C-alpha positions in Angstrom: 30.3 -53.2 -239.1 28.3 -54.6 -236.3 25.9 -56.2 -238.8 28.8 -57.8 -241.1 30.4 -59.1 -237.8 26.9 -60.8 -236.6 26.8 -62.2 -240.3 30.0 -63.8 -240.2 29.4 -65.2 -236.4 26.2 -66.6 -237.7 27.6 -68.4 -240.5 30.0 -70.0 -238.5 27.9 -71.1 -235.7 26.9 -74.5 -236.9 30.4 -75.4 -237.5 31.6 -78.7 -235.2 34.4 -80.9 -234.7 35.5 -83.1 -237.8 36.0 -82.4 -241.6 33.6 -80.0 -243.2 33.5 -78.0 -246.1 32.7 -74.2 -246.2 31.2 -72.3 -249.3 32.2 -68.4 -248.7 33.0 -65.6 -251.1 36.5 -64.7 -250.2 36.1 -61.3 -251.7 33.6 -60.5 -249.1 35.5 -62.0 -246.4 38.7 -60.1 -247.4 36.6 -56.8 -247.5 34.9 -57.5 -244.0 38.4 -58.1 -242.7 39.8 -55.0 -243.9 36.8 -52.9 -242.4 37.3 -55.0 -239.0 40.8 -54.1 -238.9 40.1 -50.5 -239.3 37.3 -50.4 -236.7 39.7 -52.1 -234.0 42.2 -49.3 -234.6 39.5 -46.9 -233.8 38.4 -48.9 -230.7 36.0 -51.3 -229.7 33.3 -50.4 -227.1 31.6 -53.1 -225.3 29.6 -53.8 -221.8 31.2 -55.9 -219.3 29.1 -57.8 -216.8 29.6 -60.2 -213.8 28.7 -63.7 -213.4 25.3 -62.8 -212.5 24.7 -60.5 -215.6 25.1 -57.3 -213.8 27.0 -54.4 -215.8 30.3 -53.5 -214.4 30.7 -49.9 -214.6 33.8 -47.4 -214.2 34.4 -43.8 -213.5 36.5 -41.2 -215.3 40.1 -40.4 -213.3 42.0 -38.1 -215.2 43.0 -39.6 -218.6 41.8 -43.1 -217.6 38.7 -44.8 -216.1 38.8 -46.7 -212.9 36.2 -49.5 -212.1 33.6 -49.1 -209.6 34.3 -51.6 -207.0 32.2 -52.3 -204.1 33.5 -54.9 -201.6 32.6 -56.5 -198.1 35.8 -57.1 -196.2 35.5 -58.6 -192.6 38.9 -58.1 -190.8 39.8 -60.0 -187.6 40.2 -58.0 -184.0 43.9 -58.8 -184.0 46.2 -58.9 -186.9 49.4 -60.8 -186.6 52.1 -59.7 -189.1 55.7 -60.3 -189.7 57.7 -57.3 -190.1 61.0 -57.4 -192.5 63.5 -55.0 -193.3 64.5 -54.0 -196.6 66.5 -57.2 -197.3 63.8 -59.4 -196.3 65.1 -60.6 -192.9 62.6 -60.8 -190.3 62.7 -58.4 -187.6 62.5 -60.0 -183.9 61.4 -58.7 -180.7 61.7 -59.3 -176.6 59.3 -59.5 -174.0 59.5 -56.2 -171.8 56.7 -56.5 -169.1 53.2 -56.4 -170.9 54.8 -55.4 -174.2 57.4 -56.5 -176.7 60.0 -54.3 -177.8 62.1 -54.5 -181.1 65.8 -56.7 -180.9 68.3 -53.8 -181.8 72.0 -54.0 -182.5 74.0 -50.7 -182.7 77.0 -51.0 -184.9 79.9 -48.5 -185.6 80.8 -47.1 -189.2 82.6 -50.4 -190.0 79.4 -52.7 -189.2 80.9 -53.9 -186.2 78.4 -54.4 -183.2 78.7 -52.0 -180.2 78.5 -53.8 -176.9 79.6 -51.3 -174.3 79.7 -47.5 -174.0 82.9 -45.6 -172.6 83.0 -41.7 -171.3 83.6 -38.9 -173.3 83.9 -35.3 -172.7 81.0 -33.1 -174.0 81.6 -29.6 -174.5 78.6 -27.2 -174.6 79.3 -23.7 -175.7 76.4 -21.1 -176.0 74.1 -24.2 -176.2 71.9 -26.3 -174.2 71.4 -30.2 -173.8 68.5 -31.9 -174.8 66.1 -32.6 -171.7 66.5 -36.1 -170.6 62.8 -37.5 -169.1 63.9 -40.7 -167.6 67.0 -42.8 -167.1 70.5 -42.3 -165.2 73.4 -40.6 -166.6 77.0 -41.2 -165.1 79.1 -38.2 -166.1 82.6 -36.9 -164.9 82.7 -33.3 -164.0 85.7 -31.1 -165.1 87.2 -27.8 -163.9 88.0 -25.3 -166.6 91.5 -26.8 -167.1 89.8 -30.4 -167.7 91.0 -31.9 -164.3 88.2 -34.1 -162.8 86.1 -33.3 -159.9 86.3 -36.2 -157.4 84.0 -37.1 -154.4 84.4 -39.2 -151.3 81.5 -41.5 -150.0 80.1 -40.0 -146.8 77.3 -42.3 -145.3 74.7 -42.5 -147.8 75.8 -39.4 -149.8 78.9 -38.3 -151.5 80.8 -35.3 -150.9 82.8 -33.2 -153.1 86.2 -33.5 -152.4 87.6 -29.5 -152.2 91.0 -28.0 -151.8 91.4 -24.4 -151.4 94.1 -23.0 -153.6 95.8 -21.5 -151.1 94.9 -23.8 -147.9 97.3 -23.2 -145.0 98.6 -25.4 -142.3 98.0 -25.2 -138.4 100.4 -22.6 -137.3 101.9 -21.3 -140.6 101.0 -17.8 -142.4 97.5 -16.8 -142.9 96.7 -18.2 -146.5 94.8 -15.9 -149.1 92.0 -18.2 -149.0 90.6 -20.6 -146.4 87.6 -22.0 -144.5 86.2 -19.5 -142.2 84.7 -20.5 -138.9 82.8 -17.5 -137.6 79.8 -16.0 -135.2 77.8 -13.2 -135.4 77.7 -10.0 -133.2 73.9 -9.7 -133.8 74.0 -8.0 -137.0 77.1 -9.1 -138.9 79.3 -12.2 -139.6 82.6 -12.0 -137.6 85.8 -14.1 -137.8 86.4 -16.2 -134.5 90.1 -14.7 -133.1 92.7 -17.3 -131.4 95.9 -16.6 -129.8 99.3 -18.5 -130.8 98.1 -21.9 -129.2 94.8 -21.9 -131.1 92.4 -20.8 -128.1 89.9 -18.5 -128.9 90.1 -15.0 -127.7 87.2 -14.0 -125.4 86.7 -10.4 -124.7 84.4 -10.1 -121.4 81.9 -7.5 -121.5 82.9 -5.2 -118.7 80.3 -2.4 -118.6 81.6 0.9 -117.0 79.8 4.0 -117.0 81.4 7.4 -117.3 81.6 9.5 -114.0 78.6 11.2 -112.9 78.0 14.3 -111.1 74.7 14.3 -109.0 73.3 17.0 -106.8 70.4 17.2 -103.9 68.3 19.1 -106.1 68.8 17.2 -109.1 69.7 13.3 -109.0 69.5 12.9 -105.0 65.7 13.1 -105.2 63.7 10.1 -103.5 63.2 7.1 -106.1 65.6 8.5 -108.6 67.9 5.8 -110.2 71.3 6.8 -110.4 71.9 3.5 -112.3 68.7 2.2 -114.4 67.7 -1.2 -114.6 70.2 -3.1 -116.1 70.5 -6.8 -117.4 73.3 -8.0 -115.2 72.7 -12.1 -116.2 76.4 -12.4 -117.0 77.9 -10.3 -114.3 79.0 -11.6 -110.8 79.2 -8.2 -109.2 79.2 -4.2 -109.5 81.5 -2.1 -107.8 80.1 1.4 -106.9 82.5 4.3 -105.9 81.1 7.5 -104.5 83.5 10.8 -104.0 82.9 14.4 -103.1 80.4 15.5 -100.5 77.5 12.8 -99.7 74.3 14.3 -99.1 73.2 14.7 -95.3 70.7 11.6 -94.1 70.8 10.1 -97.8 70.0 6.5 -98.5 71.2 5.3 -101.9 70.1 1.5 -102.3 71.1 -1.2 -104.6 68.2 -3.5 -105.8 67.8 -6.6 -107.7 65.1 -8.2 -109.6 64.2 -11.4 -112.0 61.4 -9.9 -113.8 62.6 -6.2 -114.0 59.4 -5.1 -112.2 59.6 -6.1 -108.5 62.8 -5.1 -107.3 64.1 -5.9 -103.8 67.1 -4.3 -101.9 70.3 -6.1 -101.9 73.4 -6.3 -99.5 76.3 -3.7 -99.9 79.7 -5.1 -98.8 82.3 -2.4 -98.0 85.8 -2.5 -99.6 88.9 -1.3 -97.8 89.0 2.2 -96.9 85.0 2.4 -96.3 83.9 2.6 -92.7 80.2 3.6 -93.0 77.2 1.7 -94.2 73.6 0.7 -93.4 73.8 -3.0 -94.5 71.5 -2.7 -97.3 72.1 1.1 -98.5 75.2 3.4 -99.1 75.3 6.2 -96.9 78.7 7.7 -97.2 81.5 8.3 -100.1 83.9 5.7 -100.6 84.0 2.2 -102.5 81.2 -0.4 -102.5 80.7 -3.8 -103.7 77.2 -5.6 -104.4 77.1 -9.3 -105.5 74.8 -10.1 -108.6 74.6 -13.9 -108.6 71.4 -15.2 -108.9 69.9 -11.9 -110.1 68.9 -10.9 -113.6 68.5 -7.1 -113.2 69.9 -4.5 -111.1 69.3 -0.6 -110.3 70.8 1.8 -107.8 68.1 4.0 -106.2 67.7 7.0 -103.9 65.7 5.7 -101.2 65.7 8.3 -98.6 65.4 11.9 -99.9 69.0 14.0 -99.6 70.1 17.0 -98.0 72.5 19.5 -99.2 75.6 18.2 -100.9 77.4 17.4 -104.4 78.8 14.2 -105.2 79.9 12.3 -108.1 79.7 8.4 -108.5 81.2 5.9 -111.1 80.7 2.1 -111.4 81.6 -1.0 -113.2 80.1 -4.4 -113.6 82.3 -7.3 -113.3 81.9 -10.5 -115.3 81.5 -14.1 -113.9 85.2 -15.3 -113.8 86.1 -18.8 -113.5 89.5 -20.4 -113.8 89.6 -22.6 -117.0 90.1 -26.1 -116.2 92.8 -27.8 -118.3 91.8 -31.4 -117.4 88.7 -33.4 -117.0 88.3 -36.8 -115.8 86.1 -38.9 -118.8 84.9 -42.2 -117.6 88.1 -44.1 -116.1 90.7 -41.9 -118.0 92.1 -38.3 -118.2 92.0 -36.4 -121.3 93.3 -32.5 -122.1 89.9 -30.6 -122.6 91.7 -28.2 -124.9 93.9 -30.9 -126.8 96.5 -30.3 -129.4 95.7 -28.6 -132.7 95.2 -32.0 -134.2 93.2 -33.4 -131.4 89.5 -34.4 -131.2 87.4 -31.9 -128.9 85.8 -33.8 -125.7 82.4 -32.9 -124.2 83.1 -31.8 -120.7 80.0 -32.4 -118.5 79.4 -30.5 -115.3 79.8 -32.5 -111.8 76.7 -33.8 -110.3 76.3 -35.7 -107.0 74.2 -35.2 -103.6 74.7 -31.9 -101.3 74.8 -31.1 -97.8 73.5 -28.4 -96.1 74.9 -27.4 -92.8 73.1 -25.2 -90.7 75.5 -23.6 -87.9 75.9 -20.8 -85.4 79.2 -19.1 -84.3 81.1 -19.5 -81.0 79.0 -18.9 -78.0 82.0 -16.3 -76.9 81.9 -13.1 -79.0 84.8 -12.6 -81.3 85.9 -16.0 -81.1 87.0 -18.4 -84.0 85.2 -21.7 -84.5 85.2 -24.4 -86.9 82.1 -24.3 -89.4 83.0 -27.1 -91.9 85.6 -29.9 -91.5 87.9 -30.2 -94.4 87.0 -32.4 -97.2 89.7 -33.2 -100.1 86.6 -34.3 -102.4 84.8 -31.1 -102.0 83.6 -29.6 -105.4 81.4 -27.1 -104.8 80.8 -24.7 -101.4 78.3 -21.9 -100.7 78.3 -19.9 -97.4 75.4 -17.5 -96.4 75.1 -15.2 -93.4 71.3 -15.3 -92.2 72.1 -13.4 -89.2 71.9 -9.7 -88.2 75.7 -9.5 -87.6 78.7 -9.3 -90.3 81.1 -12.7 -90.3 84.3 -13.3 -91.2 85.6 -16.9 -92.6 88.8 -18.3 -93.2 90.2 -21.8 -94.6 92.7 -24.0 -92.7 93.3 -21.9 -90.1 91.7 -19.5 -87.1 89.4 -16.6 -88.6 89.9 -13.0 -87.5 88.0 -9.8 -88.7 91.0 -9.4 -91.3 89.6 -12.4 -93.5 87.1 -13.1 -95.6 83.6 -10.8 -95.0 80.1 -12.1 -95.5 77.6 -9.3 -94.7 74.5 -9.8 -92.5 71.0 -10.1 -93.9 71.5 -13.1 -96.4 74.8 -12.1 -98.2 76.7 -15.1 -99.2 79.5 -16.1 -101.2 80.1 -19.5 -103.5 83.1 -21.6 -104.7 82.4 -23.4 -107.9 84.5 -25.1 -110.7 87.3 -22.7 -111.0 88.4 -23.1 -107.4 86.8 -25.0 -104.4 88.4 -24.6 -101.2 88.9 -28.3 -99.4 90.4 -27.0 -96.0 88.3 -26.7 -92.8 86.2 -23.6 -92.7 86.2 -21.3 -89.8 84.3 -18.2 -88.9 84.3 -15.5 -86.3 81.6 -12.8 -85.4 81.5 -10.0 -82.7 78.2 -11.4 -81.2 77.7 -14.8 -79.9 75.6 -17.7 -81.6 74.7 -16.0 -84.9 73.4 -18.2 -87.6 74.7 -19.1 -90.8 74.0 -21.8 -93.9 76.8 -24.0 -95.4 76.0 -25.9 -98.9 78.6 -28.1 -99.9 78.9 -31.1 -102.4 
């Protein structure tokens, strides 16, 4: 077939344009075309070359052959392209800092653009909400009945508006639920008790011992503490009562200290019915009083060994009592400190100012009353101290007698502070002449 095809080509080669005659054997041509038709049906194989005469090859891929193509393609560093949607519409973008974000419109099921978002209730049961990594979500919180939980601005924050289901009204019956304002007893939380006027009930710590029996062979030995060292920072005085038979020549001495290590003897004052005492020691049965103002610790010690005798003693520490003030001057006005149930509590500051120390002596005539300090209606503080070796008696607004206020010798004193301060003239009497005292007033 190839030879015959070449023969036909060669015979037609000299043909040129114009009118020419061809002498050919039609029978041979017809036979050749028949053969050619069969060969074409079987497939014609040929080599394909490029413009430079290089053969173009191919590789089998399944039931086909793919051209072996090698190309050198140079791409730019940046490629600008237009992106279009399925309908051929150009997608646009907007500048967002150093980047560009696609411009997107959100539409509803009817194709209408959504321009704003409202609020909705979200119910989650046995599930979780996907974590939000950035942005801000404003949401409404609701209780189990669907009621909105509101808040109120407080400074730079917002506080939840809370109303207890059984909140009560001042002066009405106690509700089943309410805010509790409490304190601690050192271990447990305790509610604050108030009276019918809304004032806090205060239980004064009045420490009272049980009655104790002491004998010369036991608790009456020298340096025995009948009352062990006790913190008396909140107490004004201690009252001690001895009954029975007081041991002969025994001295029981009250002692005070601020460091609970070094103790000094304190002054003992007699109470009505007592006639025997040594100033700094208890030497007989009866009721005795020891001032504790300014002291932190107190003990009662046997300082002189006792002889035969059996006695009992009981004691009580009495707290510092002051009369509550109902009014206090605040700047140029007067306000009630306690106030009403709906009022605003006011801070109360202690008074301050200059103090005056008066050093004086009793009358040059023994047992004669003399004025120690003139009256002063503005007086807010008064302290009297007897620094002599003889007891003195003081009275206010009238002459003093031995039936009036006793201030023992050896540094004993008495003070009047915020609860009540006498403004009358202060008078003094002493069984000895020209005995010294100090008065501090403000």
